[in-house]
C-alpha positions as CSV (number, residue, x, y, z in Angstrom):
1,M,26.0,9.7,12.6
2,D,22.3,10.0,11.9
3,T,21.3,7.8,9.0
4,P,17.7,7.9,7.7
5,M,15.8,4.7,7.5
6,Y,14.6,5.5,4.0
7,P,17.2,7.2,1.8
8,Q,16.1,10.0,-0.5
9,S,15.8,8.8,-4.1
10,S,18.7,10.1,-6.1
11,A,20.3,9.9,-9.5
12,E,22.9,7.5,-8.1
13,I,20.2,5.1,-6.8
14,A,18.4,5.3,-10.2
15,R,21.7,4.6,-12.0
16,K,22.5,1.6,-9.9
17,R,19.0,0.1,-10.3
18,R,19.3,0.6,-14.1
19,E,22.8,-0.9,-14.1
20,L,21.9,-4.0,-12.0
21,A,18.7,-5.0,-13.8
22,P,18.0,-2.9,-16.9
23,R,15.5,-5.2,-18.6
24,P,13.2,-5.7,-15.5
25,L,13.3,-2.0,-14.9
26,E,12.3,-1.3,-18.5
27,A,9.5,-3.8,-18.2
28,F,8.3,-2.4,-14.9
29,R,8.3,1.2,-16.2
30,A,6.2,0.0,-19.2
31,F,3.8,-1.9,-16.9
32,S,3.5,1.1,-14.6
33,A,2.8,3.5,-17.5
34,A,0.1,1.1,-18.9
35,V,-1.5,0.6,-15.4
36,F,-1.7,4.4,-14.7
37,A,-2.9,5.5,-18.1
38,D,-6.5,6.6,-18.6
39,G,-8.7,3.6,-19.3
40,A,-12.0,2.4,-17.8
41,L,-10.8,4.4,-14.8
42,P,-9.3,7.8,-15.3
43,A,-5.7,8.3,-14.3
44,R,-6.9,10.6,-11.4
45,T,-8.9,7.8,-9.8
46,K,-6.0,5.3,-10.3
47,Q,-3.7,7.7,-8.5
48,L,-6.2,8.0,-5.6
49,I,-6.4,4.2,-5.4
50,A,-2.6,4.1,-5.4
51,V,-2.4,6.6,-2.5
52,A,-4.8,4.5,-0.5
53,V,-2.9,1.2,-1.2
54,A,0.4,2.9,-0.5
55,H,-0.8,3.8,3.0
56,V,-1.9,0.2,3.6
57,T,1.4,-1.2,2.3
58,Q,3.2,1.5,4.2
59,C,5.6,2.4,1.4
60,P,6.9,5.9,2.1
61,Y,8.2,6.3,-1.5
62,C,4.8,5.2,-2.9
63,I,2.9,7.6,-0.5
64,R,5.0,10.6,-1.7
65,G,5.1,9.6,-5.4
66,H,1.4,8.8,-5.7
67,T,0.3,11.7,-3.7
68,E,2.2,13.9,-6.1
69,G,0.8,11.9,-9.0
70,A,-2.8,12.4,-7.7
71,L,-2.3,16.1,-7.4
72,K,-0.8,16.3,-10.9
73,A,-3.8,14.3,-12.2
74,G,-6.2,16.9,-10.7
75,A,-7.1,15.3,-7.4
76,S,-7.9,17.7,-4.5
77,E,-6.2,17.5,-1.1
78,A,-9.6,16.6,0.4
79,E,-10.0,13.7,-2.1
80,I,-6.5,12.4,-1.2
81,M,-7.3,12.6,2.5
82,E,-10.6,10.8,2.0
83,A,-8.7,8.0,0.0
84,I,-6.4,7.7,3.0
85,W,-9.4,7.3,5.4
86,V,-10.8,4.6,3.1
87,A,-7.5,2.8,3.4
88,A,-7.5,3.2,7.2
89,E,-11.0,1.8,7.4
90,M,-10.1,-1.2,5.2
91,R,-7.1,-2.0,7.3
92,A,-9.1,-1.7,10.5
93,G,-11.9,-3.7,9.0
94,G,-9.5,-6.4,8.0
95,A,-8.3,-6.7,11.5
96,Y,-11.8,-6.9,12.8
97,A,-12.9,-9.4,10.2
98,H,-10.0,-11.7,11.0
99,S,-11.0,-11.7,14.6
100,A,-13.1,-14.6,13.5
101,L,-9.9,-16.7,13.3
102,A,-9.1,-15.9,17.0
103,I,-12.7,-16.6,18.1
104,D,-12.6,-19.9,16.2
105,A,-9.2,-20.8,17.9
106,M,-10.6,-19.9,21.3
107,A,-13.6,-22.0,20.8
108,A,-11.5,-25.0,19.6
109,H,-9.2,-24.5,22.7
110,A,-12.2,-24.4,25.0
111,H,-13.6,-27.6,23.5
112,A,-10.3,-29.4,23.6
113,A,-9.3,-28.3,27.1
114,P,-9.9,-31.0,29.8
115,T,-12.6,-30.2,32.3
116,H,-11.7,-30.3,36.0
117,S,-14.3,-31.5,38.4
118,T,-14.2,-30.3,42.0
């Protein structure tokens, strides 16, 4: 039997979430609505940010949901793809920036390693 890693969202899953923790779900929905409402940033921009973050956090549900949200908020396909490239650059940039930790560890190891004379 071929079972998908990420099950499709369904009414049954939504019902079970609501049944198991109704108050946190209600609070989360209110929080989400407040966060994605027009404010200092328009909802379209917020959805583009969410698309980028979803790619960095690698949440398939968030990627689909916020891509759809961005389109509904008026974002173009090109804007969505550009947001994804920004996320990719930030992820790569983070790996590159953190190489300073490896370089520091290598330097510490080199200074701590005993020297062998011949």
